[in-house]
C-alpha positions in Angstrom: 12.3 -6.0 -8.4 12.0 -3.0 -6.0 15.4 -1.2 -6.0 14.5 2.3 -4.7 11.5 4.2 -3.2 10.5 5.2 -5.9 9.9 1.9 -7.2 7.7 1.2 -4.0 5.7 4.2 -4.1 4.8 3.2 -8.0 3.4 -0.5 -7.1 1.5 1.2 -4.1 0.2 4.3 -6.6 -3.3 3.8 -8.5 -2.9 1.9 -11.9 -4.2 4.1 -15.0 -8.2 3.7 -15.5 -7.4 1.3 -18.3 -5.8 -1.1 -16.6 -7.8 -1.4 -13.1 -8.8 -4.9 -12.2 -12.3 -5.8 -12.5 -13.1 -8.9 -10.6 -15.9 -11.2 -11.3 -17.8 -10.0 -8.2 -18.0 -6.4 -9.4 -15.0 -5.1 -7.2 -12.5 -3.0 -8.7 -8.8 -3.0 -8.0 -6.6 0.4 -8.5 -3.7 -1.2 -6.4 -2.5 -3.3 -3.9 -4.0 -2.0 -1.0 -7.6 -2.3 -2.8 -6.4 -6.1 -3.3 -5.2 -6.9 0.2 -8.8 -5.7 1.3 -11.1 -7.1 -1.5 -8.9 -10.7 -0.5 -10.2 -10.3 3.2 -14.1 -10.0 2.2 -13.9 -12.0 -1.4 -16.2 -14.9 -1.8 -14.0 -18.0 -2.2 -16.2 -18.7 -5.2 -15.0 -15.3 -6.5 -11.4 -16.3 -5.6 -11.5 -19.5 -7.5 -12.4 -17.9 -10.8 -9.6 -15.9 -10.6 -6.9 -17.8 -9.1 -7.2 -21.8 -9.6 -4.5 -24.4 -11.2 -5.0 -23.2 -14.8 -4.8 -19.6 -14.2 -3.9 -17.0 -11.6 -5.6 -13.6 -12.9 -4.3 -11.7 -9.6 -0.9 -12.6 -10.3 -1.0 -12.0 -13.7 -2.0 -8.5 -13.1 0.3 -7.8 -10.3 3.4 -8.9 -12.7 2.0 -7.3 -16.0 0.2 -3.9 -14.9 1.9 -3.4 -11.2 5.0 -4.5 -12.3 5.6 -6.8 -9.0 7.0 -9.8 -10.1 8.0 -10.9 -6.4 4.7 -10.3 -5.3 3.3 -12.3 -8.2 5.4 -15.3 -7.6 4.2 -15.7 -4.2 0.7 -15.6 -4.2 0.8 -18.5 -7.1 -1.2 -21.8 -5.7 -2.3 -20.0 -2.6 -5.8 -20.3 -1.0 -7.6 -17.0 -0.9 -6.4 -16.5 3.3 -3.1 -17.1 2.4 -2.8 -15.2 -0.7 -4.3 -11.8 1.6 -1.5 -12.4 4.3 1.3 -12.4 1.5 -0.3 -9.4 0.0 -0.8 -7.4 3.3 3.1 -8.6 4.3 4.3 -7.1 0.7 1.9 -4.0 0.9 3.7 -3.5 4.9 7.4 -4.1 3.3 6.3 -1.5 0.7 5.3 1.0 2.6 8.0 1.2 4.6 10.3 1.5 1.7 8.1 4.1 0.3 9.1 6.1 3.3 11.3 9.4 3.3 14.0 9.1 5.3 14.0 11.9 7.9 17.8 13.9 8.0 18.0 15.4 11.7 17.9 19.0 11.6 20.9 21.1 12.5 20.3 23.1 15.5 22.9 25.7 16.2 24.4 25.4 19.4 24.7 28.3 21.8 27.8 29.9 22.6 29.6 29.2 25.3 30.5 32.8 25.8 28.0 35.1 28.1 26.2 37.7 26.3 27.1 41.0 27.5 25.0 43.0 29.5 23.3 46.0 28.5 24.4 49.1 30.7 
């Protein structure tokens, strides 16, 4: 569950090198942005190798490595195109959640009294 902007940032960041996902087509996933891009262009056979009725390697990686159980559950039993759209929506949500809220800077108001004229 994503409760804080730090949670969102953690999920958007790259995983440790030993936890990357090696796709059967040679692609390597370091983060969900990579997953989103790869899903757009991945051959359907490569997707079926990792996501089929028996297993979903992407969901497992998202849950166990990335820590995003919500996204993992939401891509189960989806076509490649549907999964990509789910990942893209989640990515947008996480990016918004990770943004730092800006605070309004305090601007000193000018004094209403007139400055003294120099003599």
